[in-house]
N, C-alpha and C positions, 0 to 999 in steps of 0.2 A: 547486598546479598545476605541471606540468612546464614547463621552459623551452623554448619553441619560438620560431621566428622571427616568429610572429604576435603582434601587440600587441592581445590581446583582454582586455577587462575583464569582470568578472562580469555587468555589465548586458548586454553583447553576447551572452554565453553564455545568459543567462536569456531574452533576446529570441528567440534561435534555438530554444531548447527550447520556448518558448511556441508558436512557429510550428509546430514538430513536433507538438505536442499538437493544434493546430487541424487540421493535415494528416491526422492519424490519424482524425479524425472525418469525413473526406470520403468520398464514394462512390468516388472514384478509388482511395483507399487500401484501402477495403473490397473492391473488385474485385481489387486486387493480392493481398490476403490470401486471397481465395476460391480462388485457384489452388492454395494449400496447398503451395508449393514454396519451399525455401530458395534464395536467390540464389547462395549460395556453394557449398554441397555438392550442391545439386540433389535432395536427399531430399524425399520427401513428408512433410509435417508437418501436424499438426492446426492449424487456423486459430488456436485459442487459444494455441498454443505458438509462434507466429511473433512476432517483435519487429521494430521499425523500426530499421534500421541506417543510419547516415550513411556513405556510401562514403568521403567525406573528413570525418573527425570534426569536430564543432563546435569542440572544443578546439584543433583544428589549422587553423581557418579555414573549415571547411565550413559550408554554409548548409542550412537546412531547406527544400529545394525538391524538386519532383518528380524532377528529374534527379539528385539526390544522395541519395535514400533508397531502400532496397530491403528487402523482407521477408527476414528471416534467422531461422534456428532459434537458440534460446538458446545452444546449444553453440558454433556458429560465431561468434555475436555476442560471446560471452565470450572466445573465443580471439583474435578480431580486435582487441579492445580499441580502442586509438586509433591503429592502424596505418593508413598510407596504402595505397592499392591496390598500389603497387609493393612496399612492405614486406610486405604480406600475401602476395603471390605468392612472394616470397623465403622467407617463413616456411613456406608450404605445400610449396615445393620442398625445403627443408631437412628437413621432417618426412618427406616421401615417400622421400628418400634414406636417412634413418636407419631406415626400415622395411625396406629391402632387405637 
């Protein structure tokens, strides 16, 4: 595990991942998926292609709560990795500048 300022042990991470698994089974999450839109890129995505992303990653102290999870396409989720929201914005800005 990468060294972060958070003192999380494997039991904490497992507990949050279990909560995420339970949250994925709720009607609330199914309704979020049914919209078929990635939170990050805004693209229409097949429901089966959407994943649950923690805005603040579990490994960095994030919780598996409704306010911290969003549907994300696999591409955005893989690119975001364990970045915090402000780091993700900086990453996206850097990418768009390099495309110019």
